[in-house]
C-alpha positions as CSV (number, residue, x, y, z in Angstrom):
1,M,146.4,103.3,27.5
2,V,147.2,99.9,25.9
3,V,148.4,96.4,26.8
4,I,151.7,95.3,24.5
5,A,150.8,91.3,24.6
6,G,152.7,88.5,23.0
7,E,151.4,85.6,20.6
8,R,153.6,83.6,23.5
9,S,157.0,83.9,24.9
10,G,160.0,85.1,23.5
11,V,158.3,87.0,20.4
12,G,159.9,90.6,21.7
13,K,157.2,92.0,23.9
14,T,159.9,93.6,26.1
15,T,162.5,94.8,23.1
16,V,159.0,96.3,22.1
17,T,157.8,97.9,25.4
18,L,161.7,99.1,25.7
19,A,161.5,101.1,22.6
20,L,157.6,102.7,23.1
21,L,159.2,103.7,26.6
22,S,162.6,105.1,25.6
23,F,161.2,107.2,22.0
24,L,158.7,108.5,24.7
25,C,160.6,109.3,27.2
26,R,163.5,110.8,24.7
27,Q,160.4,113.4,23.9
28,G,160.1,114.7,27.9
29,K,157.0,112.8,28.2
30,L,155.8,111.6,31.7
31,V,155.0,107.6,30.9
32,Q,153.6,105.0,33.3
33,S,153.8,101.3,33.0
34,F,153.1,98.2,34.1
35,K,153.6,94.6,34.3
36,V,151.1,91.8,34.1
37,G,151.9,88.9,36.7
38,P,154.4,88.6,39.5
39,D,157.8,89.6,37.6
40,Y,160.4,91.3,39.2
41,I,163.0,91.6,36.9
42,D,160.8,93.5,33.8
43,P,159.5,95.9,36.0
44,M,163.7,97.0,36.4
45,F,163.9,97.9,32.6
46,H,161.0,100.0,32.9
47,Q,161.9,101.8,36.0
48,Y,165.5,102.4,34.4
49,V,163.7,103.9,31.1
50,T,160.8,105.9,32.6
51,G,162.0,107.4,35.8
52,R,159.2,106.1,37.6
53,F,158.0,102.7,39.6
54,C,156.4,100.4,37.3
55,R,153.8,98.7,38.6
56,N,152.8,94.8,38.9
57,L,149.0,93.7,38.1
58,D,148.7,91.0,39.2
59,P,144.7,89.2,40.5
60,V,145.8,86.0,41.8
61,L,148.5,87.7,44.1
62,T,146.2,90.9,44.8
63,S,142.7,91.3,43.8
64,I,140.7,92.4,40.7
65,D,139.7,95.3,42.9
66,Y,142.9,96.2,43.9
67,L,144.2,96.2,40.5
68,K,141.6,98.6,39.5
69,Q,142.4,100.6,42.1
70,C,146.4,100.7,41.7
71,F,146.2,101.3,37.9
72,S,143.6,104.1,38.1
73,F,145.8,106.0,40.7
74,H,148.8,105.5,39.0
75,T,147.8,106.8,35.5
76,Q,146.5,110.5,37.2
77,Q,148.7,113.4,36.2
78,V,150.8,111.1,33.4
79,D,151.3,111.9,29.6
80,Y,150.8,108.2,28.5
81,A,150.0,105.0,29.7
82,L,151.3,101.3,28.7
83,V,150.9,97.9,30.0
84,E,153.1,94.9,29.5
85,G,151.8,91.6,29.3
86,V,152.9,88.3,30.4
87,M,153.4,84.8,28.1
88,G,151.2,84.8,25.1
89,L,147.8,86.4,25.5
90,F,145.7,84.1,26.8
91,D,148.3,82.3,28.8
92,G,146.6,82.4,32.5
93,A,148.1,81.1,36.2
94,S,147.5,77.7,34.7
95,G,146.4,78.0,31.4
96,D,143.1,79.4,31.8
97,F,142.1,82.6,31.5
98,F,142.1,84.6,34.8
99,S,145.3,86.5,35.6
100,S,146.0,85.9,31.4
101,T,146.9,89.3,29.7
102,A,143.9,89.1,27.6
103,H,142.2,88.8,31.5
104,V,143.5,92.2,32.3
105,A,143.3,94.2,29.4
106,L,139.4,93.3,29.9
107,L,139.5,94.4,33.4
108,L,140.8,97.3,32.6
109,D,138.6,97.7,28.9
110,L,142.2,98.4,27.3
111,P,143.3,97.7,23.1
112,V,145.9,95.3,22.5
113,L,148.3,95.8,20.3
114,L,149.6,91.7,19.4
115,V,153.4,91.1,19.2
116,I,154.1,88.2,16.4
117,D,157.5,87.1,15.5
118,C,157.7,86.4,12.1
119,S,160.9,85.3,11.5
120,R,159.8,81.8,10.3
121,L,156.3,82.8,8.6
122,S,154.8,84.6,5.8
123,G,151.2,83.9,5.1
124,S,150.3,82.5,8.1
125,V,151.1,85.0,9.9
126,A,147.2,86.3,9.2
127,A,145.7,83.0,10.9
128,I,147.8,83.8,13.6
129,A,146.0,87.4,13.5
130,H,142.9,86.1,12.9
131,G,142.8,83.5,15.3
132,Y,143.9,85.8,18.2
133,R,141.0,88.7,17.2
134,S,138.3,86.0,16.7
135,L,139.2,84.1,19.8
136,D,137.7,86.4,22.3
137,L,135.1,88.9,21.1
138,R,135.3,91.0,24.0
139,L,139.0,91.8,23.4
140,Q,139.8,94.8,20.9
141,I,143.1,94.1,19.1
142,A,144.1,97.1,18.0
143,G,146.6,96.4,15.7
144,V,150.1,94.0,15.4
145,V,153.4,94.5,15.3
146,L,155.8,92.3,13.4
147,N,159.1,91.4,14.9
148,R,161.8,89.7,13.5
149,V,160.9,91.0,9.8
150,G,164.0,89.8,7.6
151,S,163.8,91.7,4.5
152,D,161.5,94.1,1.9
153,R,159.9,91.2,0.4
154,H,159.2,90.1,3.8
155,L,157.0,92.4,4.9
156,Q,155.6,92.6,1.4
157,L,154.4,88.8,1.7
158,L,153.0,89.8,5.5
159,Q,151.2,93.1,4.3
160,D,149.8,91.1,1.7
161,A,148.5,88.6,4.1
162,L,147.1,90.6,6.7
163,A,145.3,93.2,4.1
164,P,141.8,91.2,4.0
165,L,141.9,91.2,7.9
166,N,141.9,95.4,8.0
167,L,144.1,95.0,11.1
168,P,146.6,98.0,11.6
169,I,150.2,97.4,11.1
170,V,151.4,99.3,13.6
171,G,155.5,98.4,14.2
172,V,157.5,96.7,12.1
173,L,160.9,95.6,13.5
174,R,163.8,94.1,11.0
175,R,165.5,91.1,12.3
176,Q,168.7,93.2,12.4
177,D,166.9,95.7,14.9
178,N,167.0,92.6,17.9
179,I,168.7,94.1,20.8
180,T,169.7,90.8,22.9
181,I,169.8,91.5,26.9
182,P,171.6,89.0,28.6
183,D,170.1,86.9,30.8
184,R,170.6,83.6,33.4
185,H,168.9,81.5,35.7
186,L,165.7,83.5,36.7
187,G,165.3,85.2,33.5
188,L,167.0,88.9,32.4
189,V,170.0,90.5,33.6
190,P,168.9,93.2,35.9
191,T,169.9,96.5,34.8
192,G,172.6,97.4,37.4
193,E,174.6,94.7,35.9
194,I,174.3,95.7,32.2
195,N,177.6,97.2,31.2
196,Q,176.9,100.6,29.4
197,F,172.8,99.8,29.8
198,D,172.5,103.6,28.4
199,R,173.6,102.7,24.8
200,V,171.0,100.3,24.7
201,I,168.4,102.6,25.7
202,D,169.7,105.0,23.1
203,R,169.4,101.9,20.3
204,L,165.8,101.4,21.7
205,A,164.6,104.9,21.7
206,T,165.6,104.9,17.7
207,I,163.5,101.7,17.0
208,G,161.0,103.1,19.1
209,E,161.2,106.4,16.9
210,T,161.8,104.9,13.5
211,C,159.8,101.4,13.8
212,F,156.5,102.4,14.6
213,D,153.5,104.5,13.3
214,W,152.9,106.9,15.6
215,D,149.9,108.3,14.3
216,K,147.9,105.4,15.1
217,L,150.0,104.4,18.3
218,L,149.8,107.9,20.4
219,P,146.0,108.2,20.7
220,L,146.0,104.3,22.2
221,L,148.4,105.3,24.6
222,K,146.4,108.6,26.0
223,P,145.1,107.9,29.7
224,Q,141.5,108.5,30.1
225,Y,141.9,109.6,33.5
226,S,139.6,108.5,36.0
227,P,139.4,110.6,39.4
228,V,141.2,108.7,42.3
229,S,140.8,110.0,46.2
230,P,145.1,110.9,47.2
231,I,146.3,108.1,49.8
232,S,146.7,109.6,53.5
233,L,149.5,109.3,54.7
234,I,150.6,108.2,58.6
235,P,153.3,109.8,60.1
236,P,156.2,107.5,60.4
237,K,156.3,105.8,64.1
238,V,158.8,103.1,63.0
239,R,162.1,102.5,60.8
240,I,162.2,99.7,58.5
241,A,165.9,98.6,57.2
242,I,165.3,97.6,53.9
243,A,168.0,95.2,52.3
244,R,168.2,96.6,48.3
245,D,171.4,96.2,46.0
246,Q,172.6,93.9,43.4
247,A,171.8,90.8,45.9
248,F,168.5,92.3,47.2
249,N,165.9,94.0,44.6
250,F,163.0,92.1,44.2
251,Y,160.6,94.1,45.8
252,Y,157.0,95.1,44.8
253,Q,157.0,98.7,44.8
254,D,153.7,98.8,46.0
255,N,154.9,96.8,48.9
256,L,157.0,99.5,50.1
257,D,154.7,102.2,49.3
258,I,152.0,100.5,51.6
259,L,155.0,100.1,54.6
260,T,155.0,104.1,54.5
261,Q,151.3,104.7,53.9
262,L,151.0,102.3,57.3
263,G,153.3,104.9,59.4
264,A,157.1,103.0,58.9
265,E,160.4,104.8,57.2
266,L,162.3,102.9,55.0
267,V,165.7,102.9,55.7
268,F,167.6,101.0,52.3
269,W,170.8,99.2,53.1
270,S,173.2,97.3,51.2
271,P,174.3,93.9,52.7
272,L,177.2,93.4,50.5
273,S,178.7,96.1,52.1
274,E,177.1,98.2,55.0
275,C,175.8,96.8,58.6
276,V,172.2,96.8,59.5
277,P,171.5,100.7,60.1
278,D,171.4,102.5,63.3
279,N,167.8,103.0,65.2
280,V,165.8,100.6,63.2
281,Q,163.1,98.2,64.4
282,G,162.3,95.8,61.8
283,L,164.3,93.8,58.8
284,Y,162.8,93.0,55.5
285,F,164.8,91.2,52.9
286,G,163.5,90.6,49.8
287,G,164.3,87.9,46.8
288,G,167.2,88.7,44.2
289,F,170.6,86.6,43.5
290,P,172.1,86.2,46.8
291,E,173.7,83.2,45.3
292,V,175.5,85.0,42.7
293,F,177.1,87.6,45.2
294,A,177.7,85.2,47.7
295,A,181.1,85.5,48.2
296,E,181.0,89.5,48.6
297,L,178.0,88.5,50.9
298,A,180.2,86.1,53.0
299,E,182.8,88.8,52.9
300,N,181.2,91.6,55.0
301,H,181.6,89.7,58.4
302,P,180.2,93.0,60.2
303,G,177.1,92.5,58.4
304,L,176.3,88.9,58.9
305,E,177.2,89.4,62.5
306,S,174.7,92.9,62.6
307,V,171.9,91.1,61.1
308,K,172.2,87.9,63.2
309,R,172.1,89.9,66.6
310,A,169.2,92.3,65.5
311,I,167.1,88.9,64.6
312,L,168.7,87.1,68.4
313,A,167.2,90.4,69.7
314,K,163.8,89.3,68.3
315,M,163.4,92.3,65.8
316,P,160.9,91.4,63.7
317,T,162.6,90.4,60.4
318,Y,160.9,89.7,56.9
319,A,162.7,87.5,54.3
320,E,161.3,85.8,51.5
321,C,163.3,83.9,48.6
322,G,166.4,85.4,48.6
323,G,166.2,86.5,52.0
324,L,165.5,83.2,52.9
325,M,168.8,81.6,51.6
326,Y,170.6,84.8,53.0
327,L,169.7,83.6,56.6
328,C,170.8,79.9,56.4
329,Q,173.7,79.3,57.7
330,Q,175.6,78.5,54.3
331,I,174.4,79.2,50.3
332,V,176.3,76.8,48.0
333,D,176.4,77.9,44.5
334,F,176.2,76.9,41.1
335,D,179.9,76.1,41.5
336,E,179.1,73.9,44.4
337,K,181.3,76.5,46.4
338,S,180.0,76.6,50.0
339,H,179.4,80.4,51.4
340,N,178.9,80.8,55.2
341,M,175.6,83.0,55.5
342,V,174.2,84.7,58.9
343,G,173.1,81.1,60.4
344,V,170.3,82.2,61.9
345,I,168.5,79.0,59.7
346,P,169.6,76.1,60.4
347,A,170.0,74.6,57.0
348,T,172.2,75.5,53.5
349,A,170.6,76.4,50.8
350,I,171.6,74.8,47.7
351,M,171.6,76.2,44.0
352,G,170.6,73.0,41.7
353,K,169.1,73.1,38.0
354,H,165.5,72.7,39.0
355,L,163.2,75.6,38.5
356,T,160.8,76.1,41.3
357,L,157.5,78.2,39.8
358,G,154.4,78.9,40.8
359,Y,151.6,80.9,42.3
360,R,150.6,79.1,45.9
361,H,148.0,79.4,47.8
362,A,149.4,79.1,51.3
363,T,147.6,78.5,54.9
364,A,149.6,80.2,58.0
365,L,150.0,77.2,60.9
366,Q,152.7,79.3,63.0
367,A,152.7,82.6,64.0
368,T,155.3,84.9,62.6
369,P,155.6,88.9,62.4
370,L,153.0,88.9,59.0
371,V,150.8,86.1,60.2
372,T,148.5,84.2,62.7
373,P,147.8,80.9,62.4
374,G,145.0,79.7,60.1
375,L,145.7,82.7,57.7
376,V,145.5,82.3,53.7
377,V,147.7,84.4,51.3
378,W,148.3,83.8,48.1
379,G,152.0,83.9,46.5
380,H,154.2,83.1,44.3
381,E,157.8,81.3,44.3
382,F,160.3,81.5,41.6
383,H,163.8,79.8,42.6
384,R,166.1,77.4,41.2
385,S,167.6,76.5,45.1
386,S,166.3,74.6,47.7
387,L,166.9,73.9,51.4
388,S,169.1,70.9,53.0
389,V,167.0,70.4,56.0
390,E,163.4,70.7,56.4
391,P,161.7,72.8,59.2
392,K,160.5,71.1,61.9
393,E,157.6,73.5,62.3
394,P,156.7,74.8,59.0
395,L,155.3,78.4,58.5
396,F,153.0,77.2,55.7
397,Q,151.2,74.3,54.1
398,A,151.1,75.6,50.5
399,R,149.5,74.3,47.2
400,G,149.8,75.2,43.3
401,Y,147.2,77.4,42.0
402,E,145.2,74.3,41.0
403,V,143.0,73.3,43.9
404,L,144.0,69.8,43.5
405,S,147.4,70.0,43.5
406,P,149.7,68.3,46.1
407,S,150.5,70.5,49.2
408,I,154.0,71.0,50.9
409,A,154.9,71.9,54.1
410,E,157.6,75.5,54.1
411,G,158.8,78.5,55.4
412,W,160.8,79.0,58.8
413,K,159.8,80.7,61.4
414,S,159.4,82.3,65.6
415,P,157.4,85.0,67.1
416,F,160.2,87.2,65.5
417,L,161.2,85.6,61.9
418,H,159.2,85.3,58.9
419,A,161.5,83.2,56.4
420,S,159.9,81.9,53.3
421,Y,160.3,81.2,49.3
422,I,156.6,82.6,49.0
423,H,156.8,86.0,47.9
424,T,153.8,87.8,49.0
425,H,152.0,91.3,47.7
426,F,151.0,93.4,50.4
427,G,148.3,94.7,48.2
428,G,146.3,91.4,48.5
429,N,146.5,91.4,52.2
430,L,146.7,94.5,54.2
431,D,146.8,92.4,57.6
432,L,150.5,91.2,56.3
433,P,151.7,94.9,56.7
434,K,149.8,96.1,59.4
435,R,151.0,93.5,61.6
436,F,154.4,93.5,60.9
437,I,154.5,97.2,61.7
438,N,152.7,96.2,65.0
439,G,155.4,93.8,66.0
440,C,158.2,96.8,64.9
441,T,156.4,99.1,67.1
442,Q,156.2,96.9,70.4
443,F,160.1,96.0,69.5
444,M,160.5,99.7,70.1
445,S,158.5,100.3,73.1
446,N,160.6,97.3,75.0
């Protein structure tokens, strides 16, 4: 088991990770992947390659104990395990060490492979590698991956510079090996929107096969089993409709698993083309890209009406970020075109250039299907939209990761609706899904 880390963002961690995963899966191996931090999109790529749900490792959104339990449980019965880091190796929640890739590597006692962008350096690669290995001697830097190497002569200079460090070079990717995955305002474009993505995966698998020293890599990737008790499931007692399609696909798989473990049957449906499924007692709208598919969402009049009817009938509803936008009266997209949405929230979601990003320490001010007044939750925001109207009775009083950061009033609520820009991870507080399921059960009995 190993962590793929970068010396900074943009050095090619995801390309390296996908190349390794693709090659191993081409060999018919069972590989479990993980992603450090609150990211939704990179795990989609992992899942596409491995056929297994990628798991997020985030001690801010959950806890150190939950992180360790999650990792131990999901590395059972697999051939190999791999963790993709976030940002640079030592970049944490607010520039500190906590929740950084290095922090997670230490918590799990895993070696690190450091990916270095060599496109604009030669001899200086040794200073970078030495600095990262020396900054925290508790970390085991097991080797380096040299990315964007320009020529054989360039590679020789890099090898000569690194030789005195006795630090293994476990991979070399040439500049022509670079694979560009399209991106947009919130990062990479999800796999479901990329044409002929299987060809990209096939190319990545070839890179994985030819560009890495597998004699050095395979021993690092083998999981060390720690027996974990199986999860006991409660028989389903409620049915919850989960909006999942190209517009809504930001979900932590752990959230869905926890709902199932607590007694929910999950019913997946598409707001792009369908109506709320029959015989459900709760609605869950995750984040995603409703602004990209606003025209299609607006054209599905029966779907919009079915959601509105369900919420007005007091069906417990949880909507985060993109889900919040969908429940507004309108979405104004990047082209300043307005599209009618569900309309249960008296505001318009307007796309803009400003990115709101970061962890949130949120105190509930009102009761909703998930929270009670005074409950404190950790969450994460990641969006480029804002609402035209502020809520009169906000759901949360929220601040950033830093204790002294300014606080904001945020979120729309009713006793049956929880709508917020803040994404939550149920592994951080099981009271959230338990309360949601209890509300769905009460709705069913009414």
